[in-house]
C-alpha positions as CSV (number, residue, x, y, z in Angstrom):
1,M,-18.2,2.6,-2.0
2,S,-15.2,4.4,-3.3
3,K,-13.9,3.7,-6.5
4,E,-10.3,4.2,-5.1
5,I,-8.5,2.9,-2.4
6,I,-5.2,4.8,-1.2
7,F,-2.1,3.3,0.3
8,L,0.8,5.2,2.0
9,V,4.3,3.4,0.8
10,E,7.1,3.9,2.8
11,E,10.2,2.3,2.6
12,S,10.9,0.1,5.7
13,P,13.5,0.0,8.0
14,E,14.8,-3.3,7.8
15,G,14.8,-3.3,3.7
16,G,11.6,-3.3,1.4
17,Y,8.7,-1.5,1.6
18,Q,5.5,-1.1,3.8
19,A,2.1,0.3,2.8
20,R,-1.2,1.3,5.0
21,A,-4.3,2.0,3.3
22,L,-6.0,5.5,4.1
23,D,-9.1,5.0,5.5
24,Y,-9.2,1.2,6.0
25,S,-7.6,-1.2,8.7
26,I,-5.1,-2.5,5.8
27,F,-1.2,-3.1,6.1
28,T,1.1,-4.9,4.2
29,E,5.1,-5.2,3.1
30,A,7.3,-6.4,0.8
31,D,10.8,-6.9,-0.4
32,S,10.3,-4.9,-3.7
33,F,8.2,-2.1,-5.0
34,E,7.1,-4.8,-7.7
35,E,6.2,-7.2,-5.2
36,L,3.9,-4.8,-3.0
37,K,1.6,-4.4,-5.7
38,T,1.2,-7.9,-5.8
39,M,0.9,-8.0,-1.9
40,A,-1.8,-4.4,-1.8
41,L,-3.9,-6.1,-4.6
42,D,-4.2,-9.4,-2.3
43,A,-4.8,-7.4,0.7
44,V,-7.7,-5.4,-1.1
45,N,-8.9,-8.8,-2.4
46,C,-9.3,-10.2,1.0
47,H,-10.5,-7.3,2.9
48,F,-13.4,-6.4,0.8
49,P,-16.2,-8.4,-0.8
50,A,-16.2,-8.6,-4.7
51,A,-19.3,-6.6,-4.8
52,D,-17.7,-4.0,-2.4
53,R,-14.1,-3.9,-3.8
54,P,-12.4,-0.7,-5.2
55,S,-11.8,-0.6,-8.7
56,L,-8.4,1.1,-8.7
57,I,-5.6,1.0,-6.0
58,R,-3.3,4.1,-5.3
59,L,0.3,3.2,-4.0
60,H,1.6,6.7,-3.0
61,L,5.1,6.3,-2.2
62,V,6.4,8.7,0.4
63,K,10.6,8.9,0.7
64,D,12.0,10.7,3.6
65,E,16.0,11.9,2.6
66,V,17.7,13.5,5.4
67,I,20.9,16.2,3.8
68,K,23.7,16.7,6.3
69,V,24.2,20.2,6.3
């Protein structure tokens, strides 16, 4: 088992954030980035049995900005 799980985090079009784990079927969302940390931890704890849980969760925030020329 990997010691780290990586979530790709994006701002939600409706507001807040959404996070999708790479290599696993785990998705979560929250209104704030701080709340998202808690939700990601909860999702990982629900997805893996204690013996198989990764020891680190990495939240990789991707921000898409559009600049009018």
